[in-house]
N, C-alpha and C positions, 0 to 999 in steps of 0.2 A: 609806629610799630613796624618791624620788618615783615614784609609780606611773605617772605620765605619761611618764617617760623610761626606765623599765626594766620589762621583763616577766619574770614568773616562768618558769622552765624546769624541766622535769621531769628529775631526775637519778636514775638507777638505780644500785644497787650492782653492781659487776662480778660477773658470775655470775648475775644476775637473768634474763638471756636466754642462749640458746645462741649460740655463736660463729657458727653458720650460720643465724641468724635470717633468714628469707626477707625480712623487711621492710628489711633492710640489705644485700640482695644487690646486687652491682655486675656488670652484664652485661659480658662480654668485648668488646673492641673499643673504638673511640672513644666517649667519654662527654661528655655535655653538662654534667656536674657539674664545678665548680671543683676543681682539684687539692687544695686544702686541705680541701675537704669529703670528697673521696675518702680522703685520708690520715687524717682524723679518724674516718671510718667504719671503716676498716681497723684503726685503733688500738683502737677500742672493741671490735671483734670479736675481736681478738687478746687483749685483757684478759679478755673473757668466756671465750674458749677456754682461756686459761691457768688461770683460776680453776677451771674444771671439770676440767681435766687434773690439776692439782695436788691438788684434793680427792679425785679418784678414784685417783691413782697415787702420790701423795706427791711432794714437791718433788724429791727425789733421783732419782726414776725418770721423771719427766715430762721429755721432751726438747723441743727447739725444733721438731722435725718433728711431734711429737704436737700441740703447741700450734697450729702452722700448719694441720694437718689439721682440728683441732676448729674453727678459725676460718674455714677456707676461704680462707686467704691464703697466698701463696707465701713461701718462705724469704727470697728477696731483698728482698721488701717488709718482712718482719719486721725484717731487719737495717738497713733504711732508717729504721725507727722506734725500735729499741732496740739497744743494744750487745750484749745477750745475755739468757739466761734470767733471771739475777739482776736485771738492769735492768728487764725487763718485770714481774717479780714485785713488785719494790719500787714500780713505777709503779701497779700494780693496788692494792697495799696502801695507798699514799698516797691514791689517789683514793677508794677505798672507806671508809677511815677518816675522810676529810674529810667525806664524806656523813653518816657516823654521828655525828661530833662536831657538825656543823652542825645536824642534826636534834635532837640532845640539847639544843643551846643554844637552839633555837627553842622546844622544849617547856619548858625551864627558864624562858625569858623570859616565857612566857605564864602562868606560875604566880603566884598571889597572894603567896606567901611562899617563903622558902628551903626549908623542909621539904617543901612541896608540889613545889617545883622539882626537888629531888633525886629525889623519887619519879618524877616525870614524865620526867626526863632518863633515868633507868634504864629506865623503861617503853619509851621510844623506842628505846634501844639494844637491849634484849632482843627487842623485836618485829622490828626490822630484821634482826638476826642470825638469828632463828628463821625469818624469811621467806625468807632466802637462805642455806640451810645450806652450800652449796658455798663461799660467801665466808667464812662463819664458820670452816669448817675450814681454808681456805687462809690466812686472815689471823691467826687465833689459834693454831692448832696447828702448821701447817707453817712458820710464821715461824721456829721454832727451828732448822729444817734449813738456813736460809739462812746461818747462821754470824754472824760479827761484825757484818755490815751489818744483819742481821735483829734482833740484840739492840739495836743502836743505834736502829733504828726503833721498837722496842717501848718503850724508855726515853723517846723523844721523845713517843710516843703517851700514855704514862702521865702524863707532865708536862702534857700538854694537858688532862687530866681535872682537874688541880688547880684550874682556874678555877671549877669549880662549887662549890668550897669557900671561895671568897673572902669570903663573907658568913657563914660558920659561926660559931657562938658560941665563945668562948674555953673550951677544955676545963678541967675542974677538976683539982686536984692539981698544978698547975704543969707539966703535961706540955706540951712545945712543940707548938704547933698544926701546924707544918709536918711534924714527925715523925709525928704522928697521922694527918694527911691522907695522907701516903705509905703508911702501913700500911693504911688503909682502901681507898685506891685499888688497892693491890696485892692485897688480899684479894678485892675484887670481881673483879678480872681473873683471879685464880687460880680462883675459883669458876666463872666462865664458862668458863675453859679446861678444867676437869675435866668439865664438862657436855658441851661440844662434843667433847672427846677420847673420851668414852664413847659417842658416837653419839646423844646425847640433845638435840640442838640444838633440836628442836621443843618441848622442855620448858622452854626458857629463860624464857618469860614467867611461868611458875609460880614462878620464883625472886624475883619482884618483892617480895613482902612481907618475905621474909627479908633481901634485900639492902638494902631501904629501911631496915629496922630496924638493920641492921649499919652503915649510913652515918650514921644520926642518933644512935644510942645513945652513942657515945664523946663526943659534944658536949653532949647533953641529958640523958644518963642513960637507962637502959633503960625505966623506968616512964614518964617524960615523952615519950620517943620513941614508945613504943607508943600513948600517949594522943593525941599529935599525929597519927599516922598513921591512927588510928581515926576521928578527926574530919575528915579531909581529904575533900573532894568528889572523885568520880571524873571526870576530865577526858576529853574525847573523844580517842581515839587516831586515828592515820592509817594509811594503807596500809603494811604492814610492809616492803615491798620498795623503796619509793621515797620521795622527799621532794620538795617544791617549794622551790627556792632561788633567790633573786634573783642575777642575774649579779654576780660580784665587782667591787667598785670598785677603783681603783688603789691606794687606801690600805688595807692589810690587816694 
């Protein structure tokens, strides 16, 4: 993207701020802010409030009133923006996981080779989730409580991770690459789930060596995967709670 025509914007994970963040307060009465800016600010606050409420109380016990109080936004405004709790939850999940996947893709693209790219994409994901534990709990663990819609969203998210294995070597033994990729992606997700569910979200970055080896070994063999990882340079990480993303173009 041409830097002269597009500027980077900071995008935070939902839950990185409180819903009542003073920097986003809107004073009662007439406002000079455009209506779309007010609506966007209220939406962001509601998503932050939802993440914290769901992380603290669980999806089943978090109510629309709880979310509105956490965000400092009225119920009528909530229903102007969302059809209900499930709609708001899925919006927060979509937005947050898009931030995560884009950050992973940026880290992967900066790497000199596929092996390093896998490790750096994992590093980005683990750091982001560890940096905003409320989002990790909401998006990974509480997604199960949403029901069929949550399961569908999870399957769509796992499918998005397959892109990082487009350049992987052909596995030995005649094992279909697609089946192996699905197993690896599912295993990484399950490992992250267990860590977050156990309340050990802050420990996610420590999983990087094991998960990197787990992702590479099926395609390179354990010995070669370990050797490649040992030889990789350590790349610079970014702030765990946010990323800078170019505004999306019309073609996505």
